[in-house]
Residue, then its C-alpha position, 0 to 999 in steps of 0.5 A: m263275592k268279595i276278593q280275599h285271595i290274590f295270586f301273583d305270577l312271579d317272574n316279570t310280574l313282581w321279580d324283574h326276571r328280564r333285568n336280573a337275567y340280563l345282568t347275570l348273563k353279562e357277568i358270565f359272558n365277561k367272565e368266560d371272555l367270549s368277546e375275546k375268544y370268539s369276537l362275539g359281542f354281548e348284546e348280539f349273544h343276549k338277543e339270540y339267547f333271549t329269543i331261544n329262551e322265550r321260545l323254549w319256555a313257550q314250549i314248556r308251557d305248552g307241554e311240548i318239551t321238558k324242563e331238562y330239555l330247556r336247560e340242556h338247549r337254551f345256552y347250547d343252541a344260542l352258542v351254536f347259532f354263533g358257530i360255537d359247538d361246545r356243550e361243556l361251555a353251555e353246561l357251564f353257562e347253565k349251572n352258573f346262570l341258575d346259581e348267580i341269578l340269585n345274586y340279582n334281585d331287582l323287583v318290578e317297579g312298585a312291587f314292594e309298595i303294592l304288596e305292602y298296600l294289599s297286605e294292610k288291606n288284609y288280602e291273602l297273597h300267593i305266588l303261582s309261578n311256572g318257574f323252576e321250583e328250586v329257584t322260585y322260593k329263593k327269589c322270593e326270599l332273597s328279594g325280601i318279599k317272601n313274608y308277604f305270601k301265605t303260599i308260594t306254588s311252583a308248577d314243578e310241584i305237580n309238573v303241570r304248568k299254567p295255563h292248564a287247569e290242574i295247576y290252578e286247582y292245586a294252587l287254590q287247594k294249597a291256599g285254602a281259597k275258593k275260586e269266586e274269592s280269588i284273582m290272578i295277576g300276571d304278565d303272560w297272556i296265555a299262561d296267566v290270563e287265558g289260563a286263569k280266565s278259562f279256569g274261572l278266575k277273575v284276571v288282571f293282565f299286567d302289560v309290563f311289556n306293552d303287548n296291548f292285548e285285550a279281552e272281555d272281563v280282563i282288567v289291564i294295568k301297565k303299572l303295579m300301583e294301578l292295582k290300588n284302583i281295583l283292590 
């Protein structure tokens, strides 16, 4: 059956989370003058924060920790790594990070062009994100892509995250989409690819970070505009 519904992951698939988070964190770091106070360089702080944050998000995805645990620990653990045991400072980073990241809304290369192309071909487009509900919708709105999507689904809505089948089921029901008419496009091999594939969806792996993973029946692209060759 012909594809009618396209489900996109948001962070690092369309919305350039890695770049936007880097710029936001740098702004907060400089505002709090951590270089001067603790003789700490931003790049080394960012590298440690990035490692901790990626690990915590994997734990959220796997159901090992809660969203609240991540928010409490990602900055605190990064600061403690450098000998800065300051929960108040960590809380300040967390609050400002979620507020200020929405000031940066760079999209992944080709995002606008491919959304325009797919819309003109009358596909119904949807967002299915593991990100926080309170920022997912705003990211779409402030980056100017909201109107391309019929539905925007955050895993927070039912507190179940990709790769679990329930969130895919929920997103399809919300979209009024049939499984055999739908395809998932995302950059996370476990959440987007393995999750969607085991649920029974067609899958495109957007290998934006050159992980070079492959699997049977999984289409791999390196640039969003390559979707023109598929859809």
